[in-house]
C-alpha positions in Angstrom: -0.3 0.2 -0.1 1.4 3.3 -1.0 0.2 6.8 0.7 1.2 9.7 0.1 1.1 12.6 2.7 -0.9 15.7 1.6 -0.3 18.3 4.6 -1.0 21.2 2.9 -4.1 22.4 4.4 -5.4 22.4 8.0 -6.9 18.8 7.4 -4.2 16.7 7.3 -5.1 13.8 4.7 -3.5 10.8 3.5 -4.1 10.1 -0.2 -4.2 6.5 -1.2 -4.5 4.8 -4.4 -7.8 3.1 -5.2 -6.3 0.1 -4.6 -5.1 0.5 -1.1 -8.5 2.1 -0.6 -10.6 -1.1 -1.4 -8.2 -3.1 0.3 -8.7 -1.3 3.8 -12.5 -0.9 2.8 -12.3 -4.8 2.2 -11.2 -5.4 5.6 -13.3 -2.6 7.6 -16.2 -4.1 6.1 -15.3 -8.1 7.0 -14.5 -6.6 10.8 -18.1 -5.3 10.5 -19.4 -8.4 9.5 -17.8 -10.3 12.2 -18.9 -7.3 15.4 -22.4 -7.5 13.4 -22.1 -11.6 13.9 -21.4 -10.9 17.3 -24.5 -8.6 17.5 -26.9 -11.5 16.7 -25.1 -13.9 19.1 -25.7 -11.7 22.1 -29.8 -11.3 20.6 -29.8 -15.0 20.3 -28.2 -15.7 23.5 -25.2 -17.5 22.8 -22.7 -19.0 24.9 -20.4 -16.7 26.2 -17.4 -18.7 25.4 -18.3 -18.5 21.7 -18.7 -14.7 21.6 -15.7 -14.5 23.3 -13.8 -16.5 20.4 -15.4 -14.2 17.9 -14.6 -11.1 20.1 -10.7 -12.3 19.8 -10.9 -12.6 16.2 -12.4 -9.1 16.0 -9.5 -7.8 18.0 -7.2 -9.8 15.8 -8.2 -7.9 12.7 -8.1 -4.7 14.0 -4.6 -5.1 15.3 -3.7 -6.4 12.1 -5.1 -3.6 10.1 -3.7 -1.0 12.5 -0.4 -2.2 11.8 -0.7 -2.4 8.1 -1.9 1.5 8.2 0.8 2.2 11.1 3.4 0.5 8.5 2.6 2.4 5.7 2.4 5.7 7.5 5.6 5.5 8.6 7.1 4.5 5.5 5.0 7.4 3.3 4.1 10.3 5.5 6.8 10.3 8.5 9.6 10.0 6.1 8.1 12.9 3.9 7.8 14.9 7.0 11.3 14.5 8.3 12.7 15.0 5.0 11.4 18.2 4.8 12.3 18.9 7.8 9.2 18.4 10.2 10.5 16.8 13.1 7.0 17.5 15.1 6.1 13.7 13.4 8.4 12.4 15.9 6.1 13.6 18.9 3.2 12.6 16.8 4.9 8.9 16.4 5.4 8.8 20.5 1.7 9.8 20.7 0.5 7.2 18.6 2.8 3.9 20.2 1.4 4.9 23.5 -2.1 4.3 22.5 -0.9 0.9 21.1 0.9 -0.2 23.8 
């Protein structure tokens, strides 16, 4: 996935290729489907262990997608900011790592 950070406006954006967007959106749709399935399980009074297994699967899916987006952020936006002399992006990274740990 190739990303480009477009920070020329007040709202920072990452411009992704259509293929990258499609890949991310497909993964998000699968996650949404998993969550909807869990909702149905609760409505159907399914056994707690079964629900917990599905919640663990959702957690793994979200973490996997987060890792992909973080990797691409490091290889695109962060590198670009540093090359442009904007080292404030490093503080942003520290906060991201705090949030994910």
